[in-house]
DRENROMAR-624479 format. One record per residue (C-alpha): x negated, y negated, z; residue in one letter. Coordinates in steps of 0.1 Angstrom, whole numbers, plus 5000, padded with zeros to 4 digits. Example, Ala and Ser with C-alpha at 12.3 -4.5 7.8 and 13.67 -1.06 7.14 Angstrom:
487750455078A
486350115071S
//
This chain:
090770643767M
090971023769T
093971243770K
093571273807R
094170913813T
097770903799R
099770733826K
103270793840V
104770473855G
107770493878V
110070203886T
111570213920G
113870413942K
117170263932Y
119470513950G
121270353979T
120669993969R
121870023934Y
124770253943G
126069983966A
125669723940S
127769923915L
130469993940R
130769613947K
130869543910Q
133669793904V
135769643932K
135269293918K
136169393883M
139369563894E
140769223903V
139168993879T
138668973841Q
135269043826H
133768703819A
131768643787R
129568343781Y
129468163747T
126367973737C
127167623724T
124067623703F
124767933681C
128368003691G
127768373700K
128968543732D
125368643741T
124468423771V
123068633799K
121668573833R
118168723837T
116768893867A
114968573878V
118168363876G
117668193842I
120568173818W
119468253783K
121068323749C
119868653735R
120868553700A
119168223695C
116768273725K
117467933740K
117267883777V
120667753787I
120967443809A
124167373829G
127167303807G
125567453776A
127867763776W
131567823778T
133468113794V
135768343775S
137368673786T
137569013770T
140769213764A
142269403793A
141469733776A
137769643776T
137969553813V
139569893821R
136870063800S
134169883818T
135569963853V
135770333842R
132170333831R
130970173863L
132970423884R
131270703865E
127870553870M
128670523907T
129570893907E
126270983892A
124370773917L
126370923946A
125371273933L
121771153932A
121871023968L
123371353980A
120671543962H
117871333976N
119171334011N
119571714010E
116071773998H
114571514023R
116271704051A
114972044038R
111471904033F
111571764069A
112472104083R
109672294065S
106372244047N
107772404015S
107672233982T
110872033973M
112872163944T
114271913919S
117172113904E
120471933903L
123972073901K
125372053866P
127671753858S
129671623829K
126971343827L
124671613814G
126771703784T
126671563749K
130471563746S
130671323776Y
128171073761W
129871103726D
133171003742Q
131570713761V
129870573731Y
132770623708N
134770403732T
131970143733E
131670133695V
135370053693E
134969783719N
132069633700F
133969633667E
136969473684T
135369193705D
131569223703G
131169393737D
127669543737E
128569803763G
127069883797E
123369883804V
122470193824W
120870093857F
121669723848G
119769433833E
117469403863E
115969733855T
115469633818V
113669323830E
111469523853K
110569773826M
109869483802L
107569323828E
105669643833W
105269693796T
104069333790L
101469373818S
100169703807N
100269693769I
101169343756P
102569263721P
099069153709V
098069523711N
100769603685N
101869933703P
104270193689S
107170233713I
109670513716L
112770453737D
114070793747I
117870813752G
118370453739T
122070433747G
123270093733N
119670003723G
119269713746I
115869813759M
114469823724A
116069493715V
114669323747T
111169433737L
111569283702A
112968963717E
109768933738N
107268963710G
106869333702Y
106969433665D
110469553658A
109269773630S
107069963655R
109970033679I
112270333676I
115270423698G
116470783699I
119570953713D
121271283707Y
124671103706S
125470983671E
127970723684P
125170583707S
122970533677I
125870363657K
126370123686L
122670053690A
122169973653R
125169733655S
123869563686V
120369523672A
121669383639S
123969143658G
120969013677R
118868973646G
116569273648Y
117669513621P
114069623617A
114369833649I
115070193639R
117570413657Y
117570783651I
119871063661V
117571333675T
117371563705D
114071473722F
113771803742V
114472043713N
113271853682E
110071693671T
109671333681A
110071093651P
107070903636H
106470533640V
106370503602S
107170733573E
103470753562D
102270893596K
102571253605V
101171293640D
104371183659G
102271033687K
103270713705W
101470443725D
104470393748V
107470613758L
110270463778L
112970653798D
115770463816K
117970733831G
117570993803T
115671243824Y
118271203851D
121071293826A
119071583812I
118671723847A
122471743850L
122871973820A
123772343823E
120872593821K
120272783789N
121373143785E
117873263794D
118073063827G
115672793817T
116572423821S
116272133796L
114671923824A
111872183828A
110972133791K
111071753793Y
107571673808P
105771883782S
107671703754R
106571373769V
102971483770A
103171603734E
104571273721A
102071053739L
098770943723K
095670983744P
095670683767G
099370633761G
101870513787L
105070673798F
107470463820L
110370633836I
113170483858T
114970743879S
117670753905C
118071133907N
114571213918F
112271113946T
108770983940E
107371313953E
109671513929E
108571303899L
104871353909K
105471733910S
107571753878N
105071543857F
101871623875G
100971963861A
097271963852S
097972103817Q
100071793809L
097171553813G
099371283828L
098071053855E
100770933880Y
101070563889Q
103870413911Y
105070083899V
107869923919Y
109569973952D
//
């Protein structure tokens, strides 16, 4: 495939639906403890319910039948921390909804092109994410809490499904998870057959990388590499130390572009978000795939932001 056939996949318009889901989750957790499920096969608190309703242990990979897990609870401090994180996620989604509604209204009143600039927020600062992940590292070290999955596990499952369909493990692709957070996306790929040694998660927050490494090791995938780097301002890492091109078969973004778009502009008036699409194009191999999940941008805005002819990216909508 040629450079012109690199694809941008977009998963869904999560705005209103997911925002409502988060608000309900916050309300529920304010009055109940955060349940954790212990696998009776391996004894680890890693039993999760997948998007299709199957209970599965992420540690030993066994599908869990009824009665094969027990319920424990986390400390009250962890519950409070989780509620706080969910409130902040809801705040970010509320901002995204306001942004999208404003621009839809403006677009409806005129034939002008929509602008995709967002008002700066603390969610666009490194200090905010350092604080978040320092807390989550403490929680993990105290009781094994892996932290919140941005956009939820349903989104992870959808991104996994898309990746499996478009470039399955048999192709042995190199995969870069941009803004890895707690590293769950990378671990999920390894759990589903992708070569862990060809997966790298990056984040500009050092505490995030510390947490991601701990989570991956705890789930049995220490071969996944997690690297502290600023994707927008630094060169993308290489899949292996003996390669120098820095090109990837697959790039994944689960909310990272959203956060970057909430950052303050540079002194010269340029934005980090404006640089992001070209960095994606530079890091992709010809024929490579870039999958992005966003709640801050409409489909039309993503088409516009990543559709410049010089980037060589071909747009493809994935999920509604």
